[in-house]
C-alpha positions as CSV (number, residue, x, y, z in Angstrom):
1,X,0.0,0.0,0.0
2,X,1.0,3.7,-0.4
3,X,0.3,6.7,1.8
4,X,-2.9,7.2,-0.2
5,X,-5.9,4.8,-0.4
6,X,-9.1,4.3,1.6
7,X,-9.2,4.5,5.3
8,X,-12.1,3.8,7.6
9,X,-12.3,5.7,10.9
10,X,-14.8,4.5,13.5
11,X,-16.0,7.0,16.0
12,X,-15.1,9.5,13.3
13,X,-17.7,12.3,13.9
14,X,-15.9,14.0,16.8
15,X,-12.8,14.3,19.0
16,X,-9.8,12.2,18.0
17,X,-11.7,10.4,15.3
18,X,-12.7,13.5,13.5
19,X,-9.2,15.0,13.8
20,X,-7.8,11.8,12.5
21,X,-10.2,11.8,9.5
22,X,-9.1,15.3,8.5
23,X,-5.4,14.6,9.1
24,X,-5.6,11.5,7.0
25,X,-7.3,13.4,4.2
26,X,-4.5,15.9,4.3
27,X,-2.1,13.0,3.9
28,X,-3.8,11.8,0.7
29,X,-6.4,9.3,2.0
30,X,-10.1,9.0,1.0
31,X,-12.0,8.6,4.2
32,X,-15.0,6.5,5.4
33,X,-16.4,7.8,8.7
34,X,-18.3,5.4,11.0
35,X,-20.5,7.1,13.6
36,X,-23.4,6.0,15.9
37,X,-25.6,9.1,16.6
38,X,-24.1,12.4,15.5
39,X,-25.4,13.0,12.0
40,X,-24.6,16.7,11.8
41,X,-21.1,16.3,13.2
42,X,-20.3,13.4,10.8
43,X,-21.5,15.6,7.9
44,X,-19.2,18.3,9.0
45,X,-16.2,16.0,8.9
46,X,-17.2,14.8,5.5
47,X,-17.3,18.4,4.3
48,X,-13.9,19.1,5.8
49,X,-12.4,16.1,4.1
50,X,-13.9,17.1,0.7
51,X,-12.5,20.6,1.1
52,X,-9.1,19.0,1.1
53,X,-9.8,17.4,-2.2
54,X,-10.4,13.9,-1.0
55,X,-13.5,11.7,-1.2
56,X,-15.5,10.9,2.0
57,X,-18.6,9.1,3.1
58,X,-20.3,8.9,6.6
59,X,-22.1,5.7,7.5
60,X,-24.2,5.4,10.6
61,X,-23.4,2.1,12.4
62,X,-23.4,0.6,15.9
63,X,-20.0,-1.2,16.1
64,X,-21.2,-3.6,18.7
65,X,-23.6,-5.1,16.2
66,X,-22.1,-7.6,13.7
67,X,-24.6,-6.7,10.9
68,X,-23.9,-3.0,11.3
69,X,-20.1,-3.6,11.1
70,X,-20.5,-5.6,7.9
71,X,-22.7,-2.9,6.4
72,X,-20.2,-0.2,7.4
73,X,-17.3,-1.9,5.7
74,X,-19.4,-2.8,2.6
75,X,-20.8,0.7,2.3
76,X,-17.3,2.3,2.5
77,X,-15.9,-0.2,0.0
78,X,-18.7,0.3,-2.4
79,X,-18.5,4.1,-2.3
80,X,-14.7,4.6,-2.1
81,X,-12.9,1.3,-2.9
82,X,-11.1,-1.4,-0.9
83,X,-10.1,-0.3,2.6
84,X,-6.4,-0.2,3.2
85,X,-6.4,1.2,6.7
86,X,-8.7,1.1,9.7
87,X,-8.6,3.5,12.6
88,X,-10.3,1.5,15.4
89,X,-11.4,4.4,17.5
90,X,-15.0,4.1,18.8
91,X,-15.2,4.4,22.6
92,X,-17.2,5.5,25.6
93,X,-16.6,6.4,29.3
94,X,-19.1,6.2,32.2
95,X,-19.4,8.8,35.0
96,X,-16.5,8.7,37.4
97,X,-16.9,6.2,40.2
98,X,-15.1,3.6,42.3
99,X,-15.1,-0.1,41.4
100,X,-17.3,-0.9,44.4
101,X,-20.0,1.3,42.9
102,X,-20.1,-0.4,39.5
103,X,-23.0,-2.6,38.3
104,X,-23.4,-5.1,35.5
105,X,-25.1,-2.6,33.2
106,X,-22.2,-0.1,33.4
107,X,-19.5,-2.8,32.9
108,X,-21.4,-4.4,30.0
109,X,-21.7,-1.0,28.2
110,X,-18.1,0.0,28.7
111,X,-16.6,-3.4,27.7
112,X,-19.0,-3.9,24.8
113,X,-18.2,-0.5,23.2
114,X,-14.5,-0.2,24.1
115,X,-13.2,-3.8,23.9
116,X,-15.7,-6.1,22.2
117,X,-16.3,-3.7,19.4
118,X,-12.6,-3.2,18.8
119,X,-12.2,-7.0,18.4
120,X,-15.2,-7.3,16.1
121,X,-14.2,-4.3,13.9
122,X,-10.6,-5.5,13.7
123,X,-11.8,-9.0,12.7
124,X,-14.0,-7.5,9.9
125,X,-10.9,-5.6,8.7
126,X,-8.7,-8.7,8.7
127,X,-11.2,-10.6,6.6
128,X,-11.0,-8.0,4.0
129,X,-7.3,-7.1,4.2
130,X,-5.5,-10.4,4.8
131,X,-3.8,-12.1,1.9
132,X,-5.1,-15.3,3.4
133,X,-8.6,-14.1,2.4
134,X,-7.5,-12.7,-1.0
135,X,-6.8,-9.2,0.3
136,X,-3.9,-6.8,-0.4
137,X,-2.8,-6.2,3.1
138,X,-3.3,-3.0,5.2
139,X,-2.9,-1.3,8.6
140,X,-5.1,-1.3,11.7
141,X,-4.5,1.4,14.3
142,X,-6.2,0.8,17.6
143,X,-6.9,3.8,19.7
144,X,-6.4,2.9,23.4
145,X,-5.8,5.2,26.3
146,X,-3.0,6.0,28.8
147,X,-5.5,4.9,31.4
148,X,-4.8,1.3,30.4
149,X,-1.4,1.8,32.1
150,X,-2.3,4.2,34.9
151,X,-5.5,2.4,36.0
152,X,-7.7,5.6,36.6
153,X,-8.3,4.8,40.2
154,X,-11.3,6.5,41.7
155,X,-12.6,7.4,38.3
156,X,-12.7,4.9,35.4
157,X,-11.0,1.6,36.3
158,X,-13.5,-0.1,34.0
159,X,-12.6,2.2,31.1
160,X,-8.9,1.6,31.9
161,X,-9.4,-2.2,31.9
162,X,-11.3,-2.1,28.6
163,X,-8.5,-0.2,27.0
164,X,-5.9,-2.6,28.4
165,X,-7.9,-5.2,26.4
166,X,-7.3,-3.1,23.3
167,X,-3.6,-3.1,24.0
168,X,-3.6,-6.9,24.2
169,X,-5.5,-7.0,20.9
170,X,-2.9,-4.9,19.3
171,X,-0.1,-7.2,20.4
172,X,-1.8,-10.5,19.8
173,X,-3.4,-9.7,16.5
174,X,-0.1,-8.2,15.2
175,X,1.5,-11.6,15.7
176,X,-1.4,-13.4,14.1
177,X,-1.5,-11.5,10.8
178,X,2.1,-10.2,10.4
179,X,2.7,-12.7,7.5
180,X,-0.7,-11.8,5.9
181,X,0.2,-8.3,4.9
182,X,-1.4,-6.5,7.8
183,X,0.3,-4.4,10.4
184,X,-1.4,-3.7,13.8
185,X,-0.4,-0.6,15.8
186,X,-1.9,1.3,18.7
187,X,-1.9,4.8,20.2
188,X,-2.5,5.6,23.9
189,X,-3.7,9.2,24.3
190,X,-3.4,10.8,27.7
191,X,-5.4,13.9,28.7
192,X,-6.8,15.2,25.4
193,X,-9.2,18.1,24.9
194,X,-12.3,16.3,23.9
195,X,-15.8,16.1,25.2
196,X,-15.3,12.6,26.6
197,X,-14.3,14.3,29.9
198,X,-16.8,15.3,32.6
199,X,-17.1,19.1,33.1
200,X,-14.2,20.5,35.0
201,X,-11.9,17.4,34.7
202,X,-9.5,19.0,32.2
203,X,-9.4,22.1,34.4
204,X,-8.5,20.0,37.4
205,X,-6.0,17.6,35.8
206,X,-4.8,19.4,32.6
207,X,-1.6,20.7,34.1
208,X,-0.5,17.4,35.7
209,X,1.4,16.0,32.7
210,X,5.1,17.0,32.7
211,X,4.4,19.2,29.6
212,X,2.0,21.1,31.7
213,X,-1.1,21.0,29.5
214,X,-3.6,18.7,28.0
215,X,-3.1,17.5,24.4
216,X,-5.2,18.2,21.4
217,X,-7.0,15.8,19.1
218,X,-4.8,17.1,16.2
219,X,-1.6,16.0,18.1
220,X,-3.0,12.5,18.4
221,X,-4.2,12.5,14.8
222,X,-0.7,13.3,13.5
223,X,0.7,10.1,15.1
224,X,-2.3,8.1,13.8
225,X,-1.6,9.4,10.3
226,X,2.1,8.4,10.5
227,X,1.2,4.9,11.7
228,X,-1.3,4.4,9.0
229,X,1.2,5.3,6.3
230,X,4.2,3.5,4.8
231,X,6.4,5.8,6.8
232,X,5.9,3.3,9.7
233,X,6.5,0.2,7.5
234,X,8.8,-1.6,9.9
235,X,6.5,-1.2,12.9
236,X,3.8,-3.7,14.1
237,X,2.6,-4.8,17.5
238,X,3.6,-1.5,19.1
239,X,1.4,0.9,21.1
240,X,2.7,4.5,21.4
241,X,1.8,7.0,24.2
242,X,0.7,10.5,23.3
243,X,0.4,11.8,26.8
244,X,2.6,14.8,27.5
245,X,5.0,12.5,29.5
246,X,2.4,11.1,32.0
């Protein structure tokens, strides 16, 4: 593959996903955007990609539903061509709380969206990219979180654990498909200026990284764009922190 081609970004209507879609378009990619509920925001990302001279399509899909995942991949492929890169980015966080306050409903939601969906979407990509299935290879970039290492005690231990599962997916799947033309990589953002945070959290914690500020979605997107390209051609099974040193 080359630096240009078709990329699918899940959770692409806002935050890191939206920034990644625009950065990838700037790097020569046509972009498929998967999103669950935010039609207007997804449309704005499509418009931003098209202003950069690239093609784009937004497809509503719930990435915990197998039929939706298949429809998402098929729709992007039909509109733009074979998918050469996947940015596996969809995610959710619950309100801050201790582990002894969690219930089954909370855990089911967090792990289904953050971990199970990552496995299902990655599997769908492998079935299309792998030379074992007649594909031409590709790259999968899994978006994890620095919380997977730090644990997020007193706030989001369930979120941290679900993202640790994504880190394990990156390592294990990379070894499974390395000889099938697919590279698997990961990014672990730290405190990033997105609306995933509860009100006031960034104000309270934003100066705690050694760099003294939260990061921006665009800073994470730059790394994602590099990893999706041939510029990272001798990398697989690696997850890289984008966290200001914390």
